[in-house]
C-alpha positions as CSV (number, residue, x, y, z in Angstrom):
1,M,-61.8,-28.7,18.9
2,G,-61.9,-32.4,19.7
3,F,-62.6,-35.4,17.5
4,F,-63.2,-39.0,16.5
5,D,-62.5,-41.6,19.2
6,H,-65.8,-43.4,18.9
7,L,-66.0,-47.2,18.8
8,Q,-67.5,-48.6,15.6
9,K,-67.8,-52.3,15.1
10,G,-68.2,-54.2,11.9
11,G,-67.5,-57.8,11.2
12,G,-65.1,-59.2,13.7
13,F,-62.9,-56.1,14.2
14,S,-63.1,-52.5,15.2
15,L,-62.9,-50.0,12.3
16,Q,-61.2,-46.8,13.2
17,P,-61.2,-43.5,11.4
18,K,-58.4,-41.2,12.0
19,K,-58.8,-39.1,15.0
20,P,-59.0,-35.6,13.5
21,Q,-59.0,-32.9,16.0
22,I,-60.9,-30.3,14.3
23,R,-58.9,-27.3,15.3
24,K,-55.6,-28.7,14.4
25,V,-53.9,-29.8,11.2
26,V,-50.5,-31.2,10.6
27,T,-48.8,-30.1,7.5
28,Q,-46.1,-32.3,6.0
29,S,-43.3,-33.1,8.4
30,R,-40.3,-30.9,8.2
31,P,-37.1,-30.4,10.2
32,A,-37.4,-27.8,12.9
33,A,-36.7,-24.3,11.5
34,P,-35.4,-21.3,13.4
35,A,-38.1,-19.1,12.0
36,R,-40.4,-17.6,14.6
37,T,-44.0,-18.5,14.2
38,A,-47.0,-18.6,16.5
39,S,-46.4,-22.3,16.9
40,A,-42.7,-22.3,17.5
41,T,-41.8,-19.2,19.5
42,A,-40.3,-20.0,22.9
43,S,-43.1,-18.7,25.2
44,P,-43.4,-20.4,28.6
45,A,-47.1,-20.1,28.8
46,P,-49.6,-22.2,26.8
47,A,-51.0,-20.1,23.9
48,A,-54.7,-20.3,23.9
49,S,-57.3,-18.2,22.4
50,S,-60.4,-18.9,20.3
51,R,-59.3,-16.1,18.1
52,S,-57.4,-18.7,16.1
53,T,-58.3,-22.1,14.6
54,V,-55.6,-24.5,13.7
55,R,-56.2,-28.2,13.7
56,Q,-54.0,-31.3,13.6
57,S,-55.0,-34.6,12.3
58,N,-53.4,-37.7,13.8
59,S,-53.4,-40.4,11.3
60,R,-55.8,-43.2,11.9
61,S,-55.9,-44.8,8.6
62,V,-57.9,-47.6,7.0
63,S,-56.3,-47.0,3.6
64,G,-52.7,-45.9,3.8
65,D,-49.2,-47.1,4.2
66,S,-48.2,-48.3,7.7
67,G,-46.0,-46.1,9.8
68,Q,-45.3,-45.2,13.4
69,N,-46.8,-42.2,15.0
70,T,-44.2,-39.4,15.4
71,P,-44.4,-36.7,18.0
72,Q,-45.9,-33.6,16.5
73,K,-45.8,-30.1,17.8
74,R,-49.2,-28.7,18.4
75,L,-49.8,-25.4,16.8
76,G,-50.4,-23.2,19.7
77,T,-48.2,-25.0,22.2
78,P,-44.9,-23.2,22.0
79,G,-41.9,-25.4,22.8
80,K,-44.0,-28.5,23.5
81,T,-44.5,-31.8,21.8
82,R,-47.2,-34.4,22.4
83,K,-47.0,-38.1,21.8
84,R,-50.1,-40.1,20.9
85,P,-49.0,-43.7,21.2
86,S,-51.7,-45.8,19.6
87,P,-50.9,-49.3,18.4
88,A,-51.9,-50.0,14.9
89,Q,-53.8,-53.1,13.9
90,R,-54.3,-54.5,10.4
91,L,-57.7,-54.7,8.8
92,S,-58.7,-58.3,9.5
93,S,-61.7,-60.6,10.1
94,D,-62.3,-63.5,12.3
95,D,-63.4,-65.8,9.5
96,D,-61.0,-65.0,6.6
97,D,-57.3,-65.3,7.2
98,S,-56.5,-63.8,3.8
99,D,-57.9,-60.5,5.1
100,T,-54.9,-60.0,7.3
101,D,-52.4,-59.6,4.4
102,T,-52.8,-55.9,3.8
103,S,-51.2,-52.5,4.4
104,F,-54.6,-50.9,5.2
105,E,-54.7,-50.1,8.9
106,V,-57.1,-49.2,11.7
107,R,-56.7,-48.0,15.2
108,K,-58.6,-48.5,18.4
109,R,-61.1,-45.8,19.4
110,A,-62.5,-45.0,22.7
111,R,-66.2,-44.9,23.3
112,V,-67.7,-41.6,24.2
113,S,-71.0,-40.3,25.3
114,A,-73.7,-39.2,22.9
115,S,-74.1,-35.7,21.7
116,A,-76.5,-33.1,23.1
117,E,-79.8,-34.3,24.6
118,P,-82.8,-34.7,22.3
119,D,-84.5,-31.4,21.3
120,P,-88.2,-31.9,20.4
121,D,-88.2,-28.7,18.4
122,R,-85.1,-29.6,16.3
123,R,-85.8,-30.3,12.6
124,V,-82.8,-32.3,11.5
125,R,-83.8,-33.1,7.9
126,D,-83.5,-30.4,5.2
127,R,-86.9,-30.8,3.4
128,E,-85.7,-28.8,0.5
129,V,-82.9,-31.2,-0.2
130,F,-85.4,-34.1,-0.3
131,S,-87.5,-32.2,-2.9
132,D,-86.9,-31.6,-6.6
133,K,-84.4,-28.9,-5.5
134,G,-82.2,-31.6,-4.1
135,K,-81.5,-32.6,-7.7
136,E,-79.9,-29.3,-8.6
137,S,-76.2,-29.0,-8.7
138,F,-74.2,-26.7,-6.4
139,R,-70.7,-25.7,-5.7
140,M,-68.5,-27.8,-3.4
141,V,-64.9,-28.9,-3.0
142,H,-64.6,-32.5,-4.1
143,A,-62.1,-34.8,-2.4
144,A,-60.4,-35.1,-5.8
145,D,-59.8,-31.3,-5.8
146,I,-57.5,-31.6,-2.7
147,A,-56.1,-35.1,-3.3
148,S,-55.3,-36.3,-6.8
149,L,-52.5,-37.9,-8.8
150,E,-52.1,-34.4,-10.5
151,K,-50.4,-33.3,-7.2
152,S,-47.1,-34.6,-8.3
153,G,-45.3,-36.8,-5.9
154,N,-47.8,-36.5,-3.1
155,F,-50.1,-39.4,-3.9
156,K,-49.9,-42.8,-5.6
157,R,-52.6,-45.3,-6.8
158,A,-54.1,-47.2,-3.9
159,F,-54.4,-50.5,-5.8
160,G,-51.2,-50.4,-7.9
161,K,-50.7,-49.7,-11.6
162,T,-53.8,-50.1,-13.8
163,D,-55.2,-48.6,-17.0
164,K,-58.5,-48.0,-15.3
165,P,-59.6,-44.4,-14.5
166,V,-58.6,-43.4,-11.0
167,D,-61.8,-41.5,-10.3
168,I,-64.7,-42.9,-8.3
169,W,-68.0,-41.2,-7.3
170,L,-69.8,-41.5,-3.9
171,Q,-73.4,-40.9,-3.1
172,Y,-74.5,-39.1,0.1
173,P,-77.9,-39.5,1.8
174,G,-79.1,-36.0,1.0
175,A,-78.6,-34.2,-2.3
176,S,-78.4,-36.1,-5.5
177,Q,-75.0,-34.7,-6.4
178,K,-72.2,-37.2,-5.9
179,E,-68.6,-36.4,-4.7
180,R,-65.7,-37.3,-6.8
181,Y,-62.7,-39.1,-5.2
182,Q,-59.6,-40.7,-6.6
183,L,-58.5,-44.1,-5.6
184,I,-55.1,-43.0,-4.2
185,V,-53.2,-42.9,-1.0
186,P,-50.8,-40.2,0.3
187,R,-47.1,-40.8,0.4
188,D,-47.0,-38.7,3.6
189,K,-49.2,-40.3,6.3
190,D,-50.3,-36.8,7.5
191,D,-51.9,-35.9,4.2
192,F,-55.6,-36.4,3.3
193,R,-56.6,-40.0,2.8
194,P,-59.5,-40.4,0.3
195,L,-60.2,-44.0,1.0
196,D,-60.5,-43.3,4.7
197,D,-63.0,-40.7,3.9
198,I,-65.1,-43.0,1.7
199,V,-65.1,-45.7,4.4
200,Q,-66.2,-43.2,7.1
201,V,-69.0,-41.8,4.9
202,I,-70.4,-45.4,4.5
203,E,-70.0,-46.0,8.3
204,M,-71.8,-42.8,9.2
205,V,-74.6,-43.4,6.7
206,S,-75.1,-46.9,8.0
207,Q,-75.2,-45.7,11.6
208,N,-77.4,-42.6,11.2
209,Y,-79.6,-42.9,8.1
210,I,-80.7,-46.5,7.7
211,P,-83.9,-47.8,9.2
212,D,-83.8,-51.0,11.1
213,D,-85.5,-53.1,8.4
214,E,-82.6,-52.2,6.0
215,R,-79.6,-52.5,8.3
216,E,-78.8,-56.1,7.2
217,V,-77.8,-54.7,3.8
218,F,-75.0,-52.7,5.6
219,D,-74.3,-54.8,8.7
220,N,-74.4,-58.5,7.6
221,D,-71.1,-60.1,8.7
222,S,-70.4,-61.7,5.3
223,T,-72.4,-59.8,2.7
224,G,-73.0,-56.4,4.2
225,L,-71.7,-53.3,2.4
226,K,-69.4,-52.3,5.3
227,R,-67.9,-55.8,5.4
228,R,-67.4,-55.8,1.6
229,V,-65.6,-52.4,1.6
230,R,-63.3,-53.5,4.4
231,R,-62.5,-56.8,2.7
232,A,-61.8,-55.1,-0.6
233,L,-59.2,-52.9,1.2
234,A,-57.8,-56.0,3.0
235,H,-57.5,-57.8,-0.3
236,V,-56.1,-54.7,-2.0
237,S,-58.7,-55.3,-4.7
238,E,-59.8,-52.4,-6.8
239,K,-62.6,-54.4,-8.4
240,E,-64.1,-55.5,-5.1
241,F,-63.8,-51.9,-3.8
242,R,-65.5,-50.4,-6.9
243,D,-68.2,-53.0,-6.8
244,A,-68.9,-52.4,-3.1
245,V,-69.1,-48.6,-3.5
246,A,-71.4,-49.0,-6.6
247,D,-73.7,-51.2,-4.6
248,Y,-73.6,-48.7,-1.7
249,N,-74.5,-45.9,-4.1
250,N,-77.4,-47.9,-5.5
251,T,-78.7,-48.8,-2.1
252,V,-78.7,-45.2,-0.8
253,E,-80.4,-44.0,-4.0
254,R,-83.1,-46.6,-3.6
255,L,-83.7,-45.7,0.1
256,K,-83.9,-42.1,-0.9
257,R,-86.5,-42.8,-3.6
258,N,-88.7,-44.9,-1.4
259,G,-88.6,-42.3,1.4
260,S,-86.9,-44.6,3.9
261,I,-84.1,-42.2,4.7
262,A,-86.4,-39.1,5.0
263,K,-88.7,-41.0,7.3
264,H,-85.8,-42.2,9.5
265,M,-84.3,-38.6,9.7
266,D,-87.7,-37.2,10.8
267,S,-87.6,-39.5,13.8
268,I,-84.2,-38.0,14.9
269,Q,-84.1,-35.1,17.5
270,R,-80.4,-34.9,17.7
271,L,-77.2,-35.6,15.7
272,N,-74.7,-38.0,17.2
273,L,-71.3,-36.6,17.8
274,P,-69.4,-38.9,15.4
275,L,-71.6,-37.7,12.5
276,V,-71.1,-34.1,13.6
277,E,-67.3,-34.6,13.7
278,R,-67.3,-36.3,10.3
279,I,-69.1,-33.4,8.6
280,L,-66.9,-30.8,10.3
281,T,-63.8,-32.7,9.4
282,Q,-64.8,-33.0,5.8
283,T,-65.4,-29.2,5.7
284,Y,-62.1,-28.3,7.4
285,S,-60.0,-30.7,5.3
286,R,-61.3,-29.2,2.0
287,T,-60.9,-25.6,3.0
288,V,-58.6,-24.8,5.9
289,S,-56.1,-27.7,5.8
290,P,-54.7,-26.8,2.3
291,R,-54.1,-23.2,3.5
292,V,-53.2,-23.8,7.1
293,E,-49.8,-22.0,6.8
294,S,-51.7,-18.7,6.5
295,L,-52.7,-19.0,10.1
296,R,-49.2,-19.0,11.4
297,Q,-49.2,-15.2,11.6
298,Y,-50.7,-15.1,15.1
299,E,-48.5,-13.6,17.7
300,N,-47.7,-15.0,21.1
301,G,-47.9,-12.5,24.0
302,T,-51.0,-10.9,22.5
303,D,-54.7,-11.6,22.5
304,N,-54.3,-13.3,19.1
305,V,-52.6,-16.6,19.7
306,Y,-53.2,-20.3,19.0
307,G,-55.2,-22.5,21.2
308,E,-58.2,-24.6,20.4
309,L,-61.2,-26.1,22.2
310,L,-61.8,-29.5,20.7
311,P,-65.2,-30.8,19.5
312,R,-66.0,-33.2,22.3
313,F,-65.3,-30.5,24.8
314,I,-67.6,-28.1,22.9
315,S,-70.3,-30.8,22.8
316,T,-70.0,-31.1,26.6
317,I,-70.4,-27.3,26.9
318,F,-73.6,-27.5,24.8
319,K,-75.0,-30.2,27.1
320,E,-73.9,-28.3,30.3
321,T,-75.6,-25.1,29.1
322,K,-78.6,-27.0,27.7
323,L,-78.3,-25.1,24.4
324,K,-81.3,-25.7,22.1
325,S,-82.2,-25.1,18.5
326,G,-84.4,-22.1,19.2
327,Q,-81.6,-20.2,21.0
328,V,-78.7,-18.0,20.1
329,F,-75.0,-19.0,20.4
330,V,-72.1,-16.5,20.1
331,D,-68.4,-17.2,19.9
332,L,-66.3,-14.2,20.6
333,G,-62.9,-14.7,18.9
334,S,-64.2,-17.4,16.5
335,G,-61.1,-18.0,14.4
336,V,-61.9,-20.0,11.3
337,A,-65.4,-20.6,12.7
338,N,-65.1,-24.2,13.8
339,V,-67.3,-23.8,17.0
340,V,-69.8,-21.6,15.2
341,L,-70.3,-24.3,12.6
342,Q,-70.5,-27.0,15.3
343,A,-73.2,-25.2,17.1
344,A,-75.2,-24.7,14.0
345,L,-74.9,-28.3,13.0
346,E,-75.0,-30.2,16.3
347,I,-77.7,-28.0,18.0
348,G,-79.4,-26.3,15.0
349,C,-79.4,-23.0,16.7
350,E,-78.7,-19.5,15.4
351,S,-74.9,-19.3,15.6
352,W,-72.7,-16.2,15.5
353,G,-68.9,-15.7,15.5
354,C,-66.7,-12.6,15.5
355,E,-63.0,-12.6,14.5
356,M,-60.6,-9.8,13.8
357,M,-57.6,-11.6,12.2
358,Q,-57.8,-11.3,8.4
359,N,-56.5,-14.7,7.4
360,A,-58.7,-16.5,9.8
361,C,-61.7,-14.6,8.6
362,D,-61.0,-15.5,5.0
363,L,-60.7,-19.2,5.9
364,A,-63.9,-18.9,8.0
365,E,-65.8,-17.8,5.0
366,L,-64.5,-20.6,2.9
367,Q,-65.5,-23.0,5.7
368,E,-69.0,-21.6,5.9
369,A,-69.6,-22.0,2.2
370,E,-68.3,-25.6,2.1
371,F,-70.2,-26.3,5.4
372,K,-73.5,-25.4,3.7
373,A,-72.6,-27.7,0.7
374,R,-71.7,-30.5,3.1
375,C,-75.0,-30.1,4.9
376,R,-76.8,-30.4,1.6
377,L,-74.9,-33.6,0.8
378,W,-75.9,-35.1,4.2
379,G,-79.5,-33.8,4.0
380,I,-79.2,-31.8,7.2
381,A,-80.7,-28.5,8.0
382,P,-78.3,-26.5,10.2
383,G,-79.0,-23.4,12.1
384,E,-78.2,-20.0,10.6
385,T,-74.6,-18.9,10.7
386,H,-73.3,-15.3,10.9
387,L,-69.6,-14.5,10.7
388,V,-68.6,-11.0,11.6
389,R,-65.2,-9.5,10.8
390,G,-63.8,-7.1,13.3
391,D,-63.2,-6.4,17.0
392,F,-66.0,-8.0,19.1
393,L,-65.7,-5.1,21.5
394,K,-66.6,-2.6,18.8
395,E,-68.8,-4.3,16.2
396,E,-72.4,-3.1,16.4
397,S,-73.9,-6.3,15.2
398,I,-72.2,-8.2,17.9
399,A,-73.3,-5.8,20.6
400,K,-76.9,-6.3,19.4
401,V,-76.8,-10.1,19.2
402,L,-75.2,-10.2,22.7
403,Q,-78.4,-8.6,24.1
404,R,-80.4,-11.7,23.0
405,A,-77.7,-14.4,23.2
406,D,-78.4,-17.5,25.3
407,V,-74.9,-18.9,25.4
408,V,-71.7,-16.9,24.8
409,L,-68.3,-18.7,24.5
410,I,-65.1,-16.8,25.3
411,N,-61.9,-18.8,25.1
412,N,-60.0,-16.3,27.3
413,Q,-57.2,-18.6,28.4
414,A,-54.5,-16.2,27.0
415,F,-56.4,-13.0,26.9
416,T,-54.7,-10.1,28.6
417,P,-56.2,-8.8,31.9
418,Q,-57.1,-5.6,30.1
419,L,-59.2,-7.4,27.5
420,N,-61.0,-9.5,30.1
421,D,-61.8,-6.3,32.0
422,K,-63.3,-4.7,28.9
423,L,-65.3,-7.8,28.2
424,V,-67.0,-7.7,31.6
425,N,-68.6,-4.4,30.8
426,H,-70.4,-6.0,27.9
427,F,-72.2,-8.4,30.3
428,L,-74.3,-5.5,31.6
429,D,-76.4,-5.5,28.4
430,M,-76.9,-9.3,28.3
431,K,-80.3,-10.7,29.2
432,E,-81.1,-12.5,32.4
433,G,-80.1,-16.1,32.2
434,C,-77.5,-15.7,29.5
435,Q,-74.6,-18.1,30.1
436,I,-71.0,-17.1,29.5
437,V,-68.5,-20.0,29.1
438,S,-64.9,-19.2,29.7
439,L,-61.6,-20.9,30.6
440,K,-60.7,-18.2,33.1
441,S,-63.4,-16.9,35.5
442,F,-64.5,-13.3,35.2
443,V,-65.4,-13.4,38.9
444,P,-62.4,-13.7,41.3
445,A,-62.4,-16.5,43.7
446,G,-64.0,-15.5,47.0
447,H,-65.7,-12.4,45.5
448,K,-68.5,-10.9,47.7
449,I,-70.9,-8.1,46.9
450,Q,-70.0,-5.2,49.2
451,S,-71.0,-1.6,49.3
452,R,-67.6,-0.5,47.9
453,N,-68.0,-2.7,44.8
454,L,-71.7,-2.3,44.3
455,N,-71.4,-1.0,40.7
456,S,-69.1,-3.8,39.5
457,P,-70.6,-5.8,36.6
458,I,-69.3,-9.1,38.0
459,N,-72.0,-8.7,40.8
460,L,-74.5,-9.8,38.1
461,L,-72.8,-13.1,37.5
462,S,-73.4,-16.4,39.3
463,V,-70.5,-18.8,38.5
464,K,-70.1,-22.5,38.4
465,Q,-66.8,-24.3,38.0
466,R,-66.6,-27.4,35.8
467,N,-63.8,-29.8,34.9
468,Y,-62.7,-30.8,31.4
469,W,-60.7,-33.9,30.7
470,S,-57.9,-35.0,28.5
471,D,-58.1,-34.3,24.8
472,S,-60.3,-31.3,25.4
473,V,-58.0,-28.5,24.5
474,S,-55.1,-28.3,22.0
475,W,-52.3,-27.0,24.3
476,T,-52.2,-29.9,26.9
477,D,-53.0,-33.5,27.3
478,V,-54.2,-33.1,30.8
479,G,-57.6,-31.8,32.0
480,G,-58.4,-28.5,33.7
481,T,-61.3,-26.3,34.7
482,Y,-63.7,-24.0,32.9
483,F,-66.4,-21.7,34.1
484,I,-70.1,-21.0,33.3
485,A,-71.2,-17.6,34.5
486,T,-74.9,-17.0,34.4
487,K,-76.4,-13.4,34.2
488,D,-78.3,-13.3,37.5
489,S,-79.1,-10.0,39.1
490,S,-81.1,-11.4,42.0
491,R,-78.1,-11.6,44.3
492,L,-77.4,-7.9,43.8
493,K,-81.0,-7.0,44.3
494,R,-81.2,-8.9,47.5
495,F,-78.0,-7.2,48.8
496,V,-79.3,-3.7,47.9
497,E,-82.6,-4.5,49.6
498,S,-80.7,-5.7,52.7
499,M,-79.0,-2.3,52.8
500,G,-82.3,-0.8,53.4
């Protein structure tokens, strides 16, 4: 699913996070191998199915060594490579020439529209987290668990040799528990970058949790916390960086104690997409990314192949279908559950997924557990999530939830005709008004209700065609079309009545 191209401004320059695309992850660069995998087999057709979830992160670093972008094969696009030329620029300021002497980099980001429209019934703040229970410890994957100096040869100290401890702790706006990071940078630009993550947490907190009367603490051009963190990176100064993070932690703790953050969150009726992406990316990078090789067992030419709908596209689908927090969302072929988690987080709705591939199911459960921990850290109350292992055509729990579903996502781009035909029969039991989103239409172009096809389930569907744009799916840079089919039996009733 899609990610992070949102313009953030601070000081006199644009600060760019990396552009993680949530359903794709790049492992360390290696020479092309002859082994046949789902991402390397020579199939002429684009592999695409929401039954898998593999994500690739393009480096957009504020903390790492400089380097040119290299073409990367997308997992799920056999025989294709995609270039993402994006000129790097150094962290710098307009008023301090010394800031330009640094290896910390940022990249330009494109402005995008806001997330789903406001929902008056959405409760964003997790009230339990802001009570005494928010002080209780819970299990989570710390950044230092996936990126540390103990991982021999993969990382080095960000600020050079020093006798100081490499650990640093970061406060979030929700639970009292802090996250442990190490002040290190990866030797491979595609690996996880702890300093980038710290910078982006501070950016997201400043943009989404801080009331107007406290924004100067974060946004002041010379003394603001965001400015100080960036300047510390530009100066390659560990002391400045630690001091800025410590002052950030103290500021967040103060605003939590006096109720400012809780009050601000209670005024919110939607989550902005950059925040949604940040939380989902944190979840994915700590659970799926270290184990991404296990997803390479998908097979081209079957219903189980790579191909991802990216987060911005998914957010557009939520807006088009007007999905709300009191409704039910179902993803048939949910892979590692990226879309299921996005619906629960961004919309706050009851969110279901069904996947049959064992490795993807295992990673989906890891993601779900870490997702709940991340939501506690950020103080957000997501919708309920339900992950089902098995064939969505056979699972009884899925058959039942489809009867009350409001929006059903089926990434059927590479499904066989036989599977698509079987899916159509399940539409009979869906309620009136249920919307089915797919990349291939279940209703043939030019279809008309006639006496000879009177019993066809597709007569119950009213279909709209929509366009998606570049960076919406993992298997191509260009746009395409998708379809929203609404369960609407009125046309069939009118035809039957007209027959007399």
